[in-house]
C-alpha positions as CSV (number, residue, x, y, z in Angstrom):
1,M,-67.6,117.0,-109.7
2,A,-64.8,114.2,-109.1
3,T,-64.9,110.8,-108.6
4,I,-63.1,108.2,-106.9
5,A,-63.3,104.7,-108.0
6,L,-61.9,102.6,-105.1
7,T,-60.5,98.9,-106.2
8,A,-58.2,97.9,-103.6
9,Q,-59.3,94.8,-101.9
10,A,-60.0,94.3,-98.1
11,P,-57.3,93.8,-96.2
12,F,-58.6,90.9,-93.9
13,K,-60.1,88.8,-96.7
14,A,-57.9,85.7,-96.1
15,A,-58.8,86.0,-92.1
16,G,-62.5,86.0,-93.3
17,S,-61.9,82.6,-95.4
18,L,-59.9,81.2,-92.1
19,F,-62.9,82.2,-89.9
20,S,-65.1,80.4,-92.1
21,F,-63.0,77.3,-92.5
22,V,-62.9,76.9,-89.0
23,G,-66.8,77.6,-88.7
24,T,-67.4,75.0,-91.2
25,A,-64.6,72.5,-88.9
26,V,-66.7,73.4,-85.7
27,A,-70.1,72.4,-87.8
28,A,-68.5,69.0,-88.7
29,V,-67.4,68.0,-85.4
30,V,-70.7,69.4,-83.6
31,A,-72.6,67.2,-86.0
32,W,-70.6,64.2,-85.3
33,N,-70.8,64.5,-81.6
34,E,-74.2,64.7,-81.9
35,K,-74.5,61.7,-83.8
36,R,-72.2,59.5,-81.7
37,N,-74.6,60.4,-78.3
38,D,-77.3,59.3,-80.8
39,L,-76.3,56.1,-81.6
40,R,-75.1,55.9,-77.8
41,V,-78.6,56.5,-76.7
42,L,-80.0,54.1,-79.1
43,S,-78.0,51.4,-78.6
44,S,-78.4,51.5,-75.0
45,L,-82.4,50.9,-75.3
46,S,-83.7,47.4,-75.4
47,D,-85.3,45.9,-78.6
48,A,-88.8,46.2,-77.3
49,Q,-88.4,50.2,-76.8
50,L,-86.8,50.0,-80.2
51,D,-89.4,48.1,-81.7
52,D,-91.9,51.0,-79.8
53,I,-90.3,53.7,-81.6
54,G,-90.3,51.9,-85.1
55,L,-86.6,51.4,-85.3
56,S,-84.3,48.0,-85.2
57,R,-81.1,47.5,-84.5
58,G,-80.5,47.5,-88.3
59,D,-81.7,50.6,-89.0
60,F,-78.5,52.5,-86.8
């Protein structure tokens, strides 16, 4: 019985790394945008409203 050893690397390994990098970059932009929106909403609340949820202006 003959066996064949396949040791060639996948030709699309670099593309996988590129997609991984792009995916990480997109996730970072999405996280930044969510944080930006949260800060905008919190900044629009009054001091009394912030106190109701246990926050102060110095917390953010």
